[in-house]
VOGU-3710 file (C-alpha; in Angstrom, 3 decimals, decimal comma):
1> xxxxxxxxxx> 0,000/0,000/0,000  1,391/3,332/-1,018  1,690/5,902/1,767  -0,829/8,722/1,659  0,733/11,978/0,544  -0,657/15,020/2,284  -1,202/18,059/0,119  0,816/21,064/1,271  -1,213/23,878/2,799  -1,065/26,873/0,509
11> xxxxxxxxxx> -0,240/30,346/1,777  -3,452/31,725/0,269  -5,532/29,219/2,260  -3,779/30,200/5,491  -4,323/33,901/4,797  -8,003/33,421/3,930  -8,545/31,317/7,075  -6,904/33,940/9,292  -8,913/36,682/7,595  -12,192/34,826/8,172
21> xxxxxxxxxx> -11,165/34,190/11,784  -10,494/37,901/12,317  -13,848/38,847/10,774  -15,615/36,253/12,968  -14,016/37,717/16,089  -15,125/41,219/15,075  -18,699/40,017/14,595  -18,703/38,180/17,928  -17,209/40,982/20,025  -20,481/42,969/20,426
31> xxxxxxxxxx> -22,312/39,834/21,560  -19,518/38,911/23,994  -19,540/42,461/25,388  -23,332/42,311/25,766  -23,088/38,993/27,588  -20,294/40,290/29,809  -22,174/43,505/30,634  -25,251/41,517/31,650  -23,181/39,877/34,417  -21,697/43,098/35,807
41> xxxxxxxxxx> -22,541/45,757/38,336  -23,832/48,914/36,671  -20,713/50,837/37,716  -18,468/48,340/35,898  -20,264/48,260/32,536  -18,293/51,103/30,927  -15,070/50,601/32,851  -11,985/51,123/30,661  -10,111/49,016/29,748  -12,982/46,611/29,221
51> xxxxxxxxxx> -13,318/43,787/31,735  -14,416/40,900/29,527  -14,603/38,700/32,621  -16,266/40,710/35,419  -14,289/41,171/38,620  -17,563/41,527/40,543  -20,531/39,436/39,401  -24,119/40,662/39,593  -25,728/38,208/37,163  -28,339/36,791/39,544
61> xxxxxxxxxx> -29,712/40,217/40,502  -29,730/41,446/36,884  -31,530/38,443/35,431  -33,912/38,249/38,391  -34,987/41,831/37,662  -35,442/40,991/33,975  -37,507/37,863/34,516  -39,529/38,814/37,594  -39,333/42,631/37,856  -41,696/45,390/36,767
71> xxxxxxxxxx> -41,737/44,087/33,173  -41,546/40,307/33,757  -40,060/38,519/30,753  -41,529/35,236/31,966  -45,018/36,272/30,850  -43,849/37,833/27,567  -41,674/34,822/26,792  -44,720/32,595/27,001  -46,649/34,908/24,673  -43,853/34,884/22,100
81> xxxxxxxxxx> -43,444/31,116/22,312  -47,182/30,551/21,740  -47,284/32,936/18,773  -43,979/31,802/17,203  -44,519/28,048/17,577  -48,156/28,119/16,404  -47,310/30,374/13,466  -44,387/28,156/12,467  -46,450/24,955/12,501  -49,372/26,416/10,534
91> xxxxxxxxxx> -47,105/28,215/8,066  -45,066/25,070/7,354  -48,199/22,988/6,738  -49,878/25,621/4,538  -46,733/26,406/2,528  -45,887/22,729/2,042  -49,429/21,914/0,870  -49,422/24,855/-1,541  -45,966/23,937/-2,841  -47,029/20,327/-3,400
101> xxxxxxxxxx> -50,176/21,444/-5,198  -48,285/23,767/-7,533  -45,680/21,117/-8,439  -47,355/17,702/-8,304  -51,006/18,358/-9,175  -51,583/19,201/-12,813  -54,462/21,659/-13,237  -55,300/24,403/-15,689  -53,735/27,805/-15,112  -51,581/26,348/-12,326
111> xxxxxxxxxx> -48,482/28,281/-13,402  -50,485/31,467/-13,864  -51,994/31,100/-10,403  -48,554/30,602/-8,911  -47,323/33,746/-10,676  -50,241/35,694/-9,199  -49,401/34,382/-5,731  -45,729/35,222/-6,269  -46,620/38,734/-7,473  -48,191/39,505/-4,099
121> xxxxxxxxxx> -44,710/39,238/-2,575  -43,809/42,497/-4,340  -46,389/44,368/-2,254  -44,613/45,716/0,862  -46,190/44,812/4,171  -46,425/48,470/5,192  -48,721/49,162/2,214  -51,459/46,882/3,561  -51,202/47,723/7,261  -54,163/50,127/7,219
131> xxxxxxxxxx> -56,558/47,689/5,438  -55,396/44,905/7,766  -55,951/47,116/10,806  -59,495/48,043/9,699  -60,313/44,421/8,818  -59,003/43,019/12,104  -60,873/45,631/14,136  -64,134/44,841/12,329  -63,919/41,049/12,636  -62,710/41,003/16,242
141> xxxxxxxxxx> -59,122/39,842/15,737  -57,526/43,100/16,868  -55,515/42,889/20,112  -55,332/39,096/20,111  -52,660/36,457/19,589  -54,861/34,754/17,001  -54,616/37,865/14,852  -50,806/37,846/15,017  -50,736/34,168/14,103  -53,003/34,587/11,085
151> xxxxxxxxxx> -50,933/37,498/9,741  -47,731/35,457/9,541  -48,919/31,913/8,882  -49,535/32,406/5,142  -46,169/33,007/3,509  -45,549/33,572/-0,202  -41,823/33,202/0,380  -42,372/29,889/2,182  -44,518/28,598/-0,668  -41,929/29,643/-3,249
161> xxxxxxxxxx> -39,062/28,185/-1,233  -40,704/24,797/-0,655  -41,982/24,661/-4,235  -38,395/24,670/-5,458  -37,644/21,633/-3,300  -40,818/19,759/-4,243  -39,845/20,228/-7,878  -36,817/18,059/-7,115  -38,987/15,133/-5,979  -39,100/12,567/-8,777
171> xxxxxxxxxx> -42,578/12,264/-10,274  -42,157/8,479/-10,377  -42,715/8,403/-6,604  -45,997/10,255/-7,062  -47,102/7,983/-9,899  -46,242/4,882/-7,853  -48,453/6,166/-5,059  -51,321/6,772/-7,476  -50,955/3,249/-8,918  -51,223/1,849/-5,382
181> xxxxxxxxxx> -54,472/3,765/-4,950  -53,179/6,463/-2,624  -54,883/9,851/-2,590  -52,947/13,089/-2,946  -53,266/13,647/0,793  -51,616/10,305/1,555  -48,957/10,802/-1,111  -48,163/14,205/0,348  -47,843/13,062/3,978  -46,214/9,658/3,435
191> xxxxxxxxxx> -44,119/10,085/0,284  -43,419/13,677/-0,771  -43,083/15,406/2,608  -40,488/13,001/4,081  -38,317/13,508/0,986  -38,107/17,255/1,595  -37,953/17,113/5,404  -34,632/19,040/5,682  -36,082/21,814/3,539  -39,230/22,066/5,653
201> xxxxxxxxxx> -37,073/22,094/8,799  -34,963/24,897/7,321  -38,053/26,967/6,568  -39,479/26,198/10,033  -36,342/27,583/11,681  -36,433/30,706/9,508  -40,163/31,187/10,127  -39,654/30,884/13,891  -36,827/33,438/13,838  -38,825/35,884/11,700
211> xxxxxxxxxx> -41,875/35,588/13,944  -39,873/35,843/17,164  -38,129/39,004/15,909  -41,312/40,555/14,516  -41,774/44,010/16,018  -44,034/45,805/13,545  -47,117/43,573/13,711  -47,281/43,293/17,527  -46,761/47,058/17,753  -49,743/47,709/15,445
221> xxxxxxxxxx> -52,145/44,941/16,462  -51,482/44,444/20,195  -52,588/46,952/22,830  -53,035/44,946/26,045  -49,889/44,685/28,176  -50,453/41,054/29,158  -50,489/40,089/25,441  -47,138/41,725/24,629  -44,533/39,652/22,811  -40,857/39,741/23,707
231> xxxxxxxxxx> -40,061/42,548/21,245  -42,636/44,894/22,784  -41,420/43,788/26,211  -37,894/44,901/25,266  -39,213/48,354/24,399  -41,155/48,548/27,669  -38,196/47,296/29,690  -35,837/49,796/28,048  -38,223/52,673/28,814  -38,384/51,615/32,482
241> xxxxxxxxxx> -34,663/50,903/32,901  -33,049/53,013/30,182  -30,294/54,283/32,474  -29,270/50,790/33,647  -27,263/49,245/30,829  -26,481/46,053/32,719  -30,209/45,311/32,958  -30,815/46,188/29,294  -27,989/43,852/28,236  -29,437/41,082/30,424
251> xxxxxxxxxx> -32,823/41,610/28,739  -31,221/41,524/25,281  -29,406/38,275/26,066  -32,661/36,766/27,324  -34,477/37,878/24,160  -32,039/36,222/21,740  -31,392/33,077/23,779  -34,219/31,009/22,170  -32,927/31,901/18,705  -29,472/30,595/19,570
261> xxxxxxxxxx> -30,938/27,398/21,009  -33,183/26,835/17,971  -30,312/27,379/15,557  -27,933/25,097/17,479  -30,545/22,330/17,604  -31,622/22,745/13,975  -28,219/23,566/12,517  -27,869/20,137/10,911  -31,231/20,469/9,152  -30,353/23,959/7,893
271> xxxxxxxxxx> -27,128/22,663/6,346  -28,941/19,669/4,816  -31,648/21,954/3,421  -29,102/24,286/1,844  -27,162/21,333/0,395  -30,373/19,782/-0,963  -31,289/23,081/-2,562  -27,876/23,285/-4,187  -28,147/19,750/-5,602  -31,758/20,022/-6,794
281> x> -31,390/23,567/-8,037
//
């Protein structure tokens, strides 16, 4: 057996790696400072030179004030979780069904209908806020979580994204299901959907992040304090504790923590979805 010859590492590869490492550190520094400040006493937040590791820790008091103080994040967290999770589930199901229908069910004017749906994506959300506001107030969905969920659960981008992946599913699988007597509903759930699972998981993660970070819709359609989502809670907390940067940083860390957890857990599916898109595209 011939010995394996290792390829020499080129200078350009070393330079590009070091450059990417430096850029990564620059991007991470604000987050590290935010995390560090959330653990400090207020008097130590702007101490120079920066203490990346606090000499005096005040993390318990800071996070206790955030979670159980005058603007308790515990309640707003629950509101955001209910809205984000429900919206994500409904949006994934609706977008996947629409994408399957546009790719695997042959009907007249199907392409034209998809183009009409896609054209609605060019209409900015701000342009329809007033009609939505009037409609929601008249039908009783204003100032409710159900209203927030319905606004975000029908996604043109999600339909377009999943349609591209369903187009990569071989039609022979669909035809085999029809020969066996399966309906489109059974073919969708048992054959087509499992084949694009990484893509649906990728969209689910993106939909959750978009909904969690949504500030505009809760600001317009929510008025009752107990129904606030985490983004409105951040605004309220900042107005109450604007002079205490350690508390604001603790609130910011708490607000983005679920996004980090979701991405870490679903990171594998995101990579698989991107790779599948590259192969099928």
